[in-house]
C-alpha positions as CSV (number, residue, x, y, z in Angstrom):
1,Q,-20.4,-9.3,12.6
2,V,-18.6,-11.0,9.8
3,Q,-16.5,-14.1,10.3
4,L,-13.9,-14.8,7.7
5,T,-12.1,-18.1,7.2
6,E,-9.2,-18.5,4.8
7,S,-8.3,-21.8,3.2
8,G,-6.2,-23.2,0.4
9,G,-2.7,-22.5,1.8
10,G,0.0,-25.0,1.7
11,L,3.5,-26.0,0.5
12,V,4.3,-25.5,-3.1
13,Q,7.4,-25.4,-5.2
14,A,8.6,-22.3,-6.9
15,G,6.7,-21.7,-10.1
16,G,3.6,-23.5,-8.8
17,S,0.1,-22.2,-8.1
18,L,-2.4,-22.0,-5.2
19,R,-5.9,-20.7,-4.9
20,L,-6.8,-19.2,-1.6
21,S,-10.4,-18.8,-0.5
22,C,-11.9,-16.5,2.0
23,A,-15.4,-17.6,3.1
24,A,-17.6,-15.3,5.0
25,S,-20.3,-16.1,7.5
26,G,-22.6,-14.1,9.6
27,R,-23.4,-11.5,7.0
28,T,-23.3,-11.2,3.3
29,L,-20.1,-9.9,1.8
30,S,-21.9,-8.1,-1.0
31,S,-21.5,-4.7,0.6
32,Y,-17.9,-5.2,1.7
33,G,-14.6,-4.3,0.1
34,V,-12.2,-7.2,0.6
35,G,-8.5,-7.4,0.7
36,W,-5.8,-10.0,0.9
37,F,-2.8,-9.2,3.1
38,R,0.3,-11.2,3.8
39,Q,2.8,-11.2,6.6
40,A,6.2,-12.8,6.4
41,P,8.4,-13.5,9.4
42,G,10.0,-10.3,10.6
43,K,8.1,-8.2,8.1
44,E,5.1,-5.9,8.3
45,R,1.7,-7.0,7.0
46,E,1.2,-5.8,3.5
47,C,-1.8,-5.6,1.2
48,V,-1.2,-7.8,-1.9
49,A,-4.7,-7.4,-3.5
50,A,-8.0,-5.8,-3.0
51,V,-11.3,-5.8,-4.7
52,T,-14.3,-3.5,-4.7
53,W,-17.7,-4.4,-3.4
54,I,-19.1,-5.0,-6.9
55,G,-15.9,-6.7,-8.0
56,V,-15.0,-4.6,-11.0
57,G,-12.1,-2.6,-9.5
58,T,-9.0,-4.3,-8.2
59,Y,-5.6,-3.4,-6.7
60,Y,-2.4,-5.4,-6.8
61,A,0.9,-4.7,-5.1
62,D,3.7,-4.4,-7.6
63,S,5.3,-7.5,-6.3
64,V,2.4,-9.7,-7.3
65,R,0.8,-7.9,-10.3
66,G,0.6,-10.2,-13.2
67,R,0.8,-13.3,-11.1
68,F,-2.0,-13.0,-8.6
69,T,-5.7,-12.5,-9.3
70,I,-8.4,-11.5,-6.8
71,S,-12.0,-12.3,-7.6
72,R,-15.2,-12.6,-5.7
73,D,-18.4,-14.6,-5.9
74,N,-21.0,-12.7,-3.9
75,A,-23.5,-15.5,-4.4
76,K,-21.1,-17.8,-2.6
77,N,-20.0,-15.2,-0.1
78,T,-16.4,-16.0,-1.0
79,V,-13.4,-14.1,-2.3
80,Y,-10.5,-15.8,-4.0
81,L,-6.9,-15.2,-4.5
82,E,-5.4,-17.1,-7.4
83,M,-1.6,-17.2,-7.1
84,N,0.5,-18.3,-10.0
85,S,4.3,-18.4,-10.7
86,L,4.9,-18.5,-7.0
87,K,8.2,-17.4,-5.7
88,P,10.0,-18.2,-2.4
89,E,9.5,-14.5,-1.4
90,D,5.7,-15.1,-1.5
91,T,6.0,-17.3,1.6
92,A,3.9,-15.7,4.3
93,V,0.7,-16.0,6.3
94,Y,-2.1,-14.8,4.1
95,Y,-5.1,-13.0,5.6
96,C,-8.3,-11.8,4.1
97,A,-10.1,-8.7,5.5
98,A,-13.4,-7.1,4.9
99,K,-14.6,-3.5,5.1
100,G,-18.2,-2.4,5.2
101,T,-18.7,0.3,2.7
102,T,-21.3,2.3,0.8
103,L,-18.9,2.9,-2.0
104,P,-19.2,0.1,-4.5
105,T,-16.3,1.1,-6.7
106,T,-13.7,1.8,-3.9
107,Y,-11.1,-0.7,-2.8
108,Y,-9.0,-0.4,0.4
109,T,-5.3,-1.2,0.9
110,L,-4.5,-0.1,4.4
111,Q,-4.9,-2.4,7.4
112,Y,-6.6,0.2,9.6
113,E,-9.4,0.6,7.0
114,Y,-10.6,-2.9,7.5
115,D,-13.3,-4.0,10.0
116,Y,-12.9,-7.8,10.0
117,W,-10.0,-10.2,9.6
118,G,-9.6,-13.9,9.2
119,R,-7.0,-15.9,11.1
120,G,-4.8,-16.5,8.1
121,T,-3.5,-19.4,6.1
122,Q,0.1,-20.3,5.6
123,V,1.7,-20.3,2.2
124,T,5.2,-21.7,1.8
125,V,7.0,-21.7,-1.5
126,S,10.1,-23.8,-1.7
127,S,13.0,-23.1,-4.0
């Protein structure tokens, strides 16, 4: 079992930055693909970023590409989401998710592909 805990959310003005962290416990994340999802009120949960097991392959949704950066530190069992130039439409609950995999260069972008989820952290961007 992998337990995931997100942190770093909060209230920020438009144009500001936040760094979210996803800390894993129970097992090492080194053989897991990890994704960051978000869900705004009344909207479906969407994948905004994903990273491969070995960290060299990444995915970004069009809405965040160029503003968000996903990274991982397997030694710290933590995955990060650096969010810059935040917009009010980025307001959502952000979740991290992990998928056990034997494919080190594959990332995953669909909810059903993931095995473990955190409880989420709220990000609110004011205009």
